ROVEX-442923 format. One record per atom (N, C-alpha, C): residue number from 1; residue in three letters; x, y, z. Coordinates in Angstrom, 2 decimals, m for minus. Layout:
<k:NUM&r:ala&u:X&v:Y&w:Z>
...
This chain:
<k:1&r:met&u:132.28&v:m51.39&w:87.61>
<k:1&r:met&u:132.84&v:m50.43&w:87.77>
<k:1&r:met&u:131.64&v:m49.44&w:88.25>
<k:2&r:arg&u:130.85&v:m49.07&w:88.12>
<k:2&r:arg&u:130.10&v:m48.15&w:88.72>
<k:2&r:arg&u:129.59&v:m47.95&w:90.29>
<k:3&r:leu&u:129.75&v:m49.32&w:90.37>
<k:3&r:leu&u:129.66&v:m49.34&w:91.98>
<k:3&r:leu&u:130.81&v:m49.09&w:92.63>
<k:4&r:val&u:132.24&v:m49.03&w:92.19>
<k:4&r:val&u:133.14&v:m48.68&w:92.50>
<k:4&r:val&u:133.36&v:m46.98&w:92.40>
<k:5&r:leu&u:132.72&v:m46.59&w:91.45>
<k:5&r:leu&u:132.84&v:m44.85&w:91.36>
<k:5&r:leu&u:131.56&v:m44.40&w:92.44>
<k:6&r:ser&u:130.52&v:m45.28&w:92.50>
<k:6&r:ser&u:129.42&v:m44.48&w:93.36>
<k:6&r:ser&u:130.22&v:m44.76&w:94.86>
<k:7&r:leu&u:130.73&v:m45.78&w:94.96>
<k:7&r:leu&u:131.43&v:m46.21&w:96.59>
<k:7&r:leu&u:132.02&v:m45.11&w:96.84>
<k:8&r:ala&u:133.31&v:m44.56&w:95.90>
<k:8&r:ala&u:134.11&v:m43.36&w:95.82>
<k:8&r:ala&u:133.39&v:m42.20&w:96.25>
<k:9&r:ala&u:132.46&v:m42.11&w:95.46>
<k:9&r:ala&u:131.82&v:m40.67&w:95.68>
<k:9&r:ala&u:131.38&v:m40.86&w:97.32>
<k:10&r:ser&u:130.39&v:m41.49&w:97.39>
<k:10&r:ser&u:129.92&v:m41.39&w:98.51>
<k:10&r:ser&u:131.06&v:m41.36&w:99.71>
<k:11&r:ser&u:132.38&v:m41.84&w:99.53>
<k:11&r:ser&u:133.28&v:m42.06&w:100.68>
<k:11&r:ser&u:133.53&v:m40.47&w:100.60>
<k:12&r:leu&u:133.76&v:m39.39&w:99.48>
<k:12&r:leu&u:134.01&v:m38.65&w:99.13>
<k:12&r:leu&u:133.37&v:m37.76&w:99.97>
<k:13&r:leu&u:132.15&v:m37.89&w:99.73>
<k:13&r:leu&u:131.28&v:m36.68&w:100.55>
<k:13&r:leu&u:130.93&v:m37.03&w:102.11>
<k:14&r:leu&u:131.07&v:m37.84&w:102.32>
<k:14&r:leu&u:131.09&v:m38.15&w:103.88>
<k:14&r:leu&u:132.15&v:m37.66&w:104.34>
<k:15&r:gly&u:133.31&v:m37.79&w:103.78>
<k:15&r:gly&u:134.32&v:m37.13&w:104.32>
<k:15&r:gly&u:134.49&v:m35.14&w:104.33>
<k:16&r:leu&u:133.35&v:m35.22&w:103.32>
<k:16&r:leu&u:133.63&v:m33.75&w:103.28>
<k:16&r:leu&u:132.39&v:m33.15&w:104.37>
<k:17&r:ala&u:131.44&v:m33.92&w:104.54>
<k:17&r:ala&u:130.36&v:m33.50&w:105.38>
<k:17&r:ala&u:130.71&v:m33.57&w:106.87>
<k:18&r:gln&u:130.39&v:m32.31&w:107.55>
<k:18&r:gln&u:131.12&v:m31.50&w:108.70>
<k:18&r:gln&u:129.89&v:m32.77&w:109.76>
<k:19&r:leu&u:130.71&v:m33.48&w:110.56>
<k:19&r:leu&u:130.03&v:m34.57&w:111.78>
<k:19&r:leu&u:130.10&v:m33.32&w:112.70>
<k:20&r:pro&u:129.16&v:m33.77&w:113.74>
<k:20&r:pro&u:129.05&v:m32.48&w:114.97>
<k:20&r:pro&u:130.07&v:m33.20&w:115.90>
<k:21&r:ala&u:130.62&v:m32.47&w:116.76>
<k:21&r:ala&u:131.60&v:m32.87&w:117.16>
<k:21&r:ala&u:131.20&v:m34.01&w:118.64>
<k:22&r:arg&u:131.91&v:m34.77&w:119.14>
<k:22&r:arg&u:131.24&v:m35.61&w:120.17>
<k:22&r:arg&u:131.90&v:m35.02&w:121.63>
<k:23&r:ala&u:131.54&v:m35.11&w:122.52>
<k:23&r:ala&u:132.33&v:m35.30&w:123.46>
<k:23&r:ala&u:133.23&v:m36.23&w:124.09>
<k:24&r:thr&u:134.32&v:m35.93&w:124.73>
<k:24&r:thr&u:135.17&v:m37.14&w:124.88>
<k:24&r:thr&u:134.82&v:m37.35&w:126.33>
<k:25&r:ser&u:135.31&v:m38.75&w:126.85>
<k:25&r:ser&u:134.81&v:m38.61&w:128.35>
<k:25&r:ser&u:135.85&v:m37.88&w:128.84>
<k:26&r:cys&u:136.58&v:m37.59&w:128.99>
<k:26&r:cys&u:137.73&v:m36.85&w:129.64>
<k:26&r:cys&u:137.24&v:m35.46&w:129.35>
<k:27&r:ser&u:136.58&v:m34.46&w:128.22>
<k:27&r:ser&u:135.88&v:m33.57&w:128.41>
<k:27&r:ser&u:134.57&v:m33.53&w:129.31>
<k:28&r:glu&u:133.85&v:m35.14&w:129.49>
<k:28&r:glu&u:132.73&v:m35.00&w:130.39>
<k:28&r:glu&u:133.34&v:m35.06&w:131.49>
<k:29&r:gln&u:134.55&v:m35.24&w:132.02>
<k:29&r:gln&u:135.10&v:m35.55&w:133.45>
<k:29&r:gln&u:135.57&v:m34.09&w:134.02>
<k:30&r:ile&u:135.74&v:m33.35&w:132.88>
<k:30&r:ile&u:136.21&v:m31.59&w:133.21>
<k:30&r:ile&u:134.84&v:m31.37&w:133.53>
<k:31&r:gly&u:133.90&v:m31.07&w:132.48>
<k:31&r:gly&u:132.82&v:m30.76&w:133.14>
<k:31&r:gly&u:132.23&v:m30.97&w:134.40>
<k:32&r:thr&u:132.23&v:m32.11&w:134.74>
<k:32&r:thr&u:131.88&v:m32.17&w:135.85>
<k:32&r:thr&u:132.90&v:m31.94&w:137.04>
<k:33&r:ile&u:134.04&v:m31.96&w:136.66>
<k:33&r:ile&u:134.88&v:m31.19&w:138.29>
<k:33&r:ile&u:134.80&v:m29.73&w:138.14>
<k:34&r:glu&u:134.46&v:m29.24&w:136.94>
<k:34&r:glu&u:134.55&v:m28.04&w:137.24>
<k:34&r:glu&u:133.54&v:m27.63&w:137.52>
<k:35&r:arg&u:132.50&v:m28.24&w:137.55>
<k:35&r:arg&u:131.30&v:m28.15&w:138.55>
<k:35&r:arg&u:131.35&v:m28.14&w:139.58>
<k:36&r:arg&u:131.83&v:m29.50&w:140.44>
<k:36&r:arg&u:132.36&v:m29.87&w:141.45>
<k:36&r:arg&u:133.07&v:m28.64&w:142.12>
<k:37&r:leu&u:133.78&v:m28.08&w:141.10>
<k:37&r:leu&u:134.92&v:m27.19&w:141.80>
<k:37&r:leu&u:134.02&v:m25.63&w:142.10>
<k:38&r:asp&u:132.70&v:m25.59&w:141.55>
<k:38&r:asp&u:132.22&v:m24.20&w:141.76>
<k:38&r:asp&u:131.09&v:m24.38&w:142.62>
<k:39&r:ser&u:131.10&v:m25.46&w:143.28>
<k:39&r:ser&u:129.99&v:m25.76&w:144.08>
<k:39&r:ser&u:130.23&v:m25.41&w:145.61>
<k:40&r:ala&u:128.80&v:m25.36&w:146.11>
<k:40&r:ala&u:129.00&v:m24.67&w:147.76>
<k:40&r:ala&u:129.66&v:m25.14&w:148.58>
<k:41&r:gly&u:130.48&v:m26.27&w:148.35>
<k:41&r:gly&u:131.47&v:m27.08&w:149.31>
<k:41&r:gly&u:132.84&v:m26.47&w:149.09>
<k:42&r:ala&u:132.77&v:m26.39&w:147.92>
<k:42&r:ala&u:134.32&v:m25.61&w:147.44>
<k:42&r:ala&u:134.39&v:m24.28&w:147.72>
<k:43&r:val&u:133.50&v:m23.93&w:147.81>
<k:43&r:val&u:133.71&v:m22.05&w:147.53>
<k:43&r:val&u:133.44&v:m21.93&w:149.58>
<k:44&r:his&u:133.04&v:m22.97&w:150.21>
<k:44&r:his&u:132.99&v:m22.92&w:151.45>
<k:44&r:his&u:134.76&v:m23.28&w:152.16>
<k:45&r:val&u:135.06&v:m23.83&w:151.39>
<k:45&r:val&u:136.71&v:m24.50&w:151.53>
<k:45&r:val&u:137.84&v:m23.30&w:151.13>
<k:46&r:ala&u:137.46&v:m22.83&w:149.51>
<k:46&r:ala&u:138.71&v:m21.86&w:149.08>
<k:46&r:ala&u:138.19&v:m20.80&w:148.76>
<k:47&r:gly&u:136.81&v:m20.39&w:148.97>
<k:47&r:gly&u:136.18&v:m18.74&w:148.45>
<k:47&r:gly&u:135.65&v:m19.11&w:146.91>
<k:48&r:leu&u:135.20&v:m18.26&w:146.57>
<k:48&r:leu&u:134.52&v:m18.30&w:145.02>
<k:48&r:leu&u:135.78&v:m17.56&w:144.25>
<k:49&r:pro&u:136.43&v:m18.05&w:143.19>
<k:49&r:pro&u:137.56&v:m17.18&w:142.48>
<k:49&r:pro&u:136.42&v:m16.22&w:141.61>
<k:50&r:glu&u:137.26&v:m15.35&w:141.09>
<k:50&r:glu&u:136.91&v:m14.24&w:140.61>
<k:50&r:glu&u:136.29&v:m15.10&w:138.98>
<k:51&r:gly&u:134.96&v:m14.24&w:138.20>
<k:51&r:gly&u:134.35&v:m14.80&w:137.16>
<k:51&r:gly&u:133.80&v:m16.23&w:137.39>
<k:52&r:his&u:133.64&v:m16.54&w:138.63>
<k:52&r:his&u:133.17&v:m17.73&w:138.61>
<k:52&r:his&u:131.68&v:m17.92&w:139.20>
<k:53&r:ala&u:130.73&v:m18.32&w:139.51>
<k:53&r:ala&u:129.70&v:m18.57&w:140.09>
<k:53&r:ala&u:129.47&v:m19.94&w:141.04>
<k:54&r:ile&u:128.42&v:m20.04&w:141.68>
<k:54&r:ile&u:127.79&v:m20.83&w:142.38>
<k:54&r:ile&u:127.29&v:m21.91&w:141.61>
<k:55&r:arg&u:127.42&v:m23.46&w:141.53>
<k:55&r:arg&u:126.42&v:m24.01&w:140.75>
<k:55&r:arg&u:125.84&v:m25.02&w:141.59>
<k:56&r:arg&u:124.35&v:m25.13&w:141.22>
<k:56&r:arg&u:123.94&v:m26.09&w:141.67>
<k:56&r:arg&u:123.46&v:m27.46&w:141.09>
<k:57&r:ser&u:123.76&v:m28.46&w:142.10>
<k:57&r:ser&u:123.41&v:m29.32&w:141.24>
<k:57&r:ser&u:122.38&v:m30.09&w:140.90>
<k:58&r:asn&u:122.26&v:m30.60&w:140.26>
<k:58&r:asn&u:120.50&v:m31.41&w:139.76>
<k:58&r:asn&u:120.82&v:m32.94&w:139.78>
<k:59&r:ser&u:121.69&v:m33.40&w:140.46>
<k:59&r:ser&u:122.29&v:m34.59&w:140.91>
<k:59&r:ser&u:121.40&v:m35.03&w:142.18>
<k:60&r:pro&u:120.39&v:m35.99&w:141.93>
<k:60&r:pro&u:119.71&v:m36.72&w:142.98>
<k:60&r:pro&u:120.44&v:m37.32&w:143.89>
<k:61&r:lys&u:121.70&v:m37.69&w:143.80>
<k:61&r:lys&u:122.57&v:m37.81&w:144.74>
<k:61&r:lys&u:123.52&v:m37.08&w:145.50>
<k:62&r:ala&u:123.29&v:m35.44&w:145.03>
<k:62&r:ala&u:123.56&v:m34.25&w:145.99>
<k:62&r:ala&u:123.54&v:m33.94&w:147.49>
<k:63&r:leu&u:124.14&v:m33.71&w:148.29>
<k:63&r:leu&u:123.68&v:m33.86&w:149.48>
<k:63&r:leu&u:122.85&v:m32.21&w:149.51>
<k:64&r:thr&u:122.13&v:m32.35&w:150.47>
<k:64&r:thr&u:121.27&v:m30.83&w:150.88>
<k:64&r:thr&u:122.28&v:m30.14&w:151.57>
<k:65&r:glu&u:122.80&v:m30.62&w:152.44>
<k:65&r:glu&u:123.61&v:m29.63&w:153.16>
<k:65&r:glu&u:124.93&v:m30.26&w:153.44>
<k:66&r:ala&u:126.30&v:m29.77&w:154.12>
<k:66&r:ala&u:127.70&v:m30.11&w:154.08>
<k:66&r:ala&u:127.49&v:m31.15&w:155.32>
<k:67&r:pro&u:128.21&v:m32.17&w:155.32>
<k:67&r:pro&u:128.45&v:m33.34&w:156.22>
<k:67&r:pro&u:129.05&v:m32.64&w:157.39>
<k:68&r:thr&u:128.51&v:m33.09&w:158.83>
<k:68&r:thr&u:128.88&v:m32.41&w:159.69>
<k:68&r:thr&u:130.65&v:m33.28&w:160.08>
<k:69&r:ser&u:130.75&v:m34.15&w:159.69>
<k:69&r:ser&u:131.55&v:m35.12&w:160.61>
<k:69&r:ser&u:133.13&v:m34.93&w:159.31>
<k:70&r:ala&u:133.85&v:m35.33&w:159.85>
<k:70&r:ala&u:135.51&v:m35.23&w:159.00>
<k:70&r:ala&u:135.60&v:m36.51&w:158.16>
<k:71&r:pro&u:136.30&v:m36.19&w:157.06>
<k:71&r:pro&u:136.51&v:m37.67&w:156.33>
<k:71&r:pro&u:137.05&v:m38.22&w:156.80>
<k:72&r:ser&u:136.58&v:m39.97&w:156.96>
<k:72&r:ser&u:137.84&v:m40.93&w:157.29>
<k:72&r:ser&u:139.24&v:m41.08&w:157.30>
<k:73&r:asp&u:139.25&v:m40.36&w:155.57>
<k:73&r:asp&u:140.53&v:m40.69&w:155.33>
<k:73&r:asp&u:141.13&v:m39.13&w:155.45>
<k:74&r:ala&u:142.28&v:m38.65&w:156.46>
<k:74&r:ala&u:142.67&v:m37.29&w:156.93>
<k:74&r:ala&u:143.27&v:m36.75&w:155.42>
<k:75&r:gly&u:143.67&v:m37.73&w:154.52>
<k:75&r:gly&u:144.20&v:m37.64&w:153.29>
<k:75&r:gly&u:143.75&v:m36.71&w:152.35>
<k:76&r:met&u:142.18&v:m36.95&w:152.80>
<k:76&r:met&u:141.07&v:m36.42&w:151.66>
<k:76&r:met&u:140.59&v:m35.18&w:151.78>
<k:77&r:val&u:141.37&v:m34.79&w:152.98>
<k:77&r:val&u:140.56&v:m33.10&w:153.62>
<k:77&r:val&u:141.13&v:m32.20&w:152.33>
<k:78&r:ser&u:139.99&v:m31.26&w:152.16>
<k:78&r:ser&u:140.13&v:m30.43&w:150.72>
<k:78&r:ser&u:140.55&v:m28.96&w:152.01>
<k:79&r:thr&u:141.50&v:m28.38&w:151.07>
<k:79&r:thr&u:141.78&v:m27.39&w:151.32>
<k:79&r:thr&u:142.06&v:m26.40&w:150.14>
<k:80&r:ala&u:142.53&v:m24.85&w:150.46>
<k:80&r:ala&u:142.20&v:m23.94&w:149.38>
<k:80&r:ala&u:143.45&v:m24.03&w:148.43>
<k:81&r:ala&u:144.42&v:m24.85&w:148.81>
<k:81&r:ala&u:145.94&v:m24.89&w:148.14>
<k:81&r:ala&u:145.26&v:m25.97&w:147.26>
<k:82&r:arg&u:144.90&v:m27.23&w:147.89>
<k:82&r:arg&u:144.40&v:m28.08&w:146.78>
<k:82&r:arg&u:143.36&v:m28.03&w:145.99>
<k:83&r:ile&u:142.59&v:m27.41&w:146.07>
<k:83&r:ile&u:141.49&v:m26.83&w:145.22>
<k:83&r:ile&u:142.36&v:m26.11&w:144.01>
<k:84&r:ser&u:143.07&v:m25.36&w:144.52>
<k:84&r:ser&u:143.67&v:m23.96&w:143.56>
<k:84&r:ser&u:144.63&v:m25.11&w:142.49>
<k:85&r:asp&u:145.34&v:m26.25&w:143.42>
<k:85&r:asp&u:146.32&v:m27.32&w:142.60>
<k:85&r:asp&u:145.50&v:m27.74&w:141.16>
<k:86&r:ala&u:143.70&v:m28.56&w:141.87>
<k:86&r:ala&u:143.41&v:m29.05&w:140.93>
<k:86&r:ala&u:142.73&v:m28.03&w:139.94>
<k:87&r:arg&u:142.35&v:m26.72&w:140.04>
<k:87&r:arg&u:142.32&v:m25.78&w:139.00>
<k:87&r:arg&u:143.17&v:m25.73&w:137.91>
<k:88&r:his&u:144.99&v:m25.86&w:138.52>
<k:88&r:his&u:145.43&v:m25.95&w:137.49>
<k:88&r:his&u:145.68&v:m27.02&w:136.66>
<k:89&r:leu&u:145.26&v:m28.36&w:137.12>
<k:89&r:leu&u:145.43&v:m29.72&w:136.84>
<k:89&r:leu&u:144.27&v:m29.37&w:135.84>
<k:90&r:ile&u:143.34&v:m28.79&w:135.97>
<k:90&r:ile&u:142.25&v:m28.85&w:135.00>
<k:90&r:ile&u:142.71&v:m27.98&w:133.55>
<k:91&r:thr&u:143.11&v:m27.05&w:133.78>
<k:91&r:thr&u:143.77&v:m26.20&w:132.92>
<k:91&r:thr&u:144.66&v:m26.91&w:131.99>
<k:92&r:arg&u:145.48&v:m27.89&w:132.53>
<k:92&r:arg&u:145.98&v:m28.51&w:131.51>
<k:92&r:arg&u:145.21&v:m29.75&w:131.24>
<k:93&r:ala&u:144.67&v:m30.49&w:131.75>
<k:93&r:ala&u:144.18&v:m31.58&w:131.10>
<k:93&r:ala&u:142.93&v:m30.72&w:130.06>
<k:94&r:ile&u:142.54&v:m29.73&w:130.11>
<k:94&r:ile&u:142.02&v:m29.17&w:128.85>
<k:94&r:ile&u:142.67&v:m28.92&w:127.74>
<k:95&r:gln&u:143.68&v:m28.73&w:127.83>
<k:95&r:gln&u:144.65&v:m28.64&w:126.84>
<k:95&r:gln&u:145.26&v:m29.83&w:126.14>
<k:96&r:glu&u:144.95&v:m30.94&w:127.32>
<k:96&r:glu&u:145.44&v:m31.91&w:126.89>
<k:96&r:glu&u:144.58&v:m32.92&w:125.77>
<k:97&r:asp&u:143.52&v:m32.76&w:126.22>
<k:97&r:asp&u:142.12&v:m32.82&w:125.75>
<k:97&r:asp&u:142.21&v:m32.70&w:124.37>
<k:98&r:gly&u:141.96&v:m31.30&w:123.95>
<k:98&r:gly&u:142.39&v:m30.20&w:122.80>
<k:98&r:gly&u:143.06&v:m31.03&w:121.84>
<k:99&r:gln&u:144.28&v:m31.22&w:122.75>
<k:99&r:gln&u:145.24&v:m31.42&w:121.71>
<k:99&r:gln&u:145.33&v:m33.47&w:121.16>
<k:100&r:gly&u:144.00&v:m34.07&w:121.40>
<k:100&r:gly&u:144.01&v:m35.41&w:121.42>
<k:100&r:gly&u:144.61&v:m36.93&w:122.03>
<k:101&r:his&u:145.17&v:m36.34&w:123.41>
<k:101&r:his&u:146.05&v:m36.69&w:123.94>
<k:101&r:his&u:145.08&v:m37.27&w:125.46>
<k:102&r:gln&u:144.22&v:m37.83&w:125.18>
<k:102&r:gln&u:142.98&v:m38.86&w:125.74>
<k:102&r:gln&u:143.49&v:m39.33&w:126.88>
<k:103&r:arg&u:145.02&v:m40.10&w:126.89>
<k:103&r:arg&u:145.14&v:m40.88&w:128.00>
<k:103&r:arg&u:145.71&v:m39.66&w:128.98>
<k:104&r:ala&u:146.53&v:m38.93&w:128.52>
<k:104&r:ala&u:147.29&v:m37.79&w:129.26>
<k:104&r:ala&u:146.31&v:m37.06&w:129.83>
<k:105&r:cys&u:145.21&v:m36.66&w:129.38>
<k:105&r:cys&u:144.16&v:m36.19&w:129.96>
<k:105&r:cys&u:142.88&v:m36.70&w:130.94>
<k:106&r:glu&u:142.98&v:m37.80&w:130.69>
<k:106&r:glu&u:142.66&v:m39.04&w:131.87>
<k:106&r:glu&u:143.09&v:m38.68&w:133.08>
<k:107&r:asp&u:144.60&v:m39.30&w:132.77>
<k:107&r:asp&u:145.55&v:m39.19&w:133.75>
<k:107&r:asp&u:145.68&v:m37.98&w:134.69>
<k:108&r:thr&u:145.67&v:m36.96&w:134.33>
<k:108&r:thr&u:145.62&v:m34.75&w:134.84>
<k:108&r:thr&u:144.34&v:m35.37&w:135.33>
<k:109&r:met&u:143.27&v:m35.61&w:135.00>
<k:109&r:met&u:142.14&v:m35.76&w:135.88>
<k:109&r:met&u:142.11&v:m36.54&w:136.75>
<k:110&r:thr&u:142.77&v:m37.75&w:137.22>
<k:110&r:thr&u:142.58&v:m38.90&w:138.05>
<k:110&r:thr&u:143.51&v:m37.96&w:139.45>
<k:111&r:glu&u:144.57&v:m37.13&w:139.13>
<k:111&r:glu&u:145.50&v:m36.48&w:139.55>
<k:111&r:glu&u:144.37&v:m35.39&w:140.20>
<k:112&r:ala&u:143.64&v:m34.45&w:139.49>
<k:112&r:ala&u:142.75&v:m33.68&w:139.88>
<k:112&r:ala&u:141.83&v:m33.79&w:140.93>
<k:113&r:lys&u:141.06&v:m35.03&w:141.17>
<k:113&r:lys&u:140.28&v:m35.66&w:141.71>
<k:113&r:lys&u:140.52&v:m35.74&w:143.19>
<k:114&r:gly&u:142.14&v:m36.48&w:143.33>
<k:114&r:gly&u:142.37&v:m36.50&w:143.82>
<k:114&r:gly&u:143.19&v:m35.10&w:144.85>
<k:115&r:met&u:143.27&v:m34.53&w:144.07>
<k:115&r:met&u:143.48&v:m33.07&w:144.69>
<k:115&r:met&u:142.69&v:m32.30&w:145.71>
<k:116&r:ile&u:141.36&v:m32.32&w:144.85>
<k:116&r:ile&u:140.04&v:m31.66&w:145.52>
<k:116&r:ile&u:139.69&v:m32.42&w:146.86>
<k:117&r:gly&u:139.69&v:m33.84&w:146.97>
<k:117&r:gly&u:139.62&v:m34.65&w:148.27>
<k:117&r:gly&u:138.24&v:m34.61&w:148.34>
<k:118&r:ala&u:137.65&v:m34.65&w:149.55>
<k:118&r:ala&u:136.34&v:m34.84&w:149.99>
<k:118&r:ala&u:135.72&v:m33.24&w:150.44>
<k:119&r:leu&u:135.29&v:m32.56&w:149.44>
<k:119&r:leu&u:134.39&v:m31.59&w:149.78>
<k:119&r:leu&u:133.21&v:m31.40&w:150.73>
<k:120&r:pro&u:133.09&v:m30.53&w:151.56>
<k:120&r:pro&u:131.71&v:m30.21&w:152.44>
<k:120&r:pro&u:130.43&v:m30.47&w:151.61>
């Protein structure tokens, strides 16, 4: 009996304790793509939206300068309109992630990544 009460009290206290919020894989993707859309390559294609700043990448894989050759897939060429569409998709993904619709958020992010294409 004492064990049951102890377990019940522990469960209650654990339920009341505030646990730190964990980032979902979708929210991590959103952050990555937002940084990509605020990169020098995206600004080169679409300009810098009001309220945004160019973000520097700390990635060891980041290019130091834009490639001079065109992407091998013409459908992957970035345009200002496609980047704008991707920004709208990211807004939708943020809402889906906030509502707990993980799969929908991931699907929206996949679509956004395709819209961005190959940035210089």
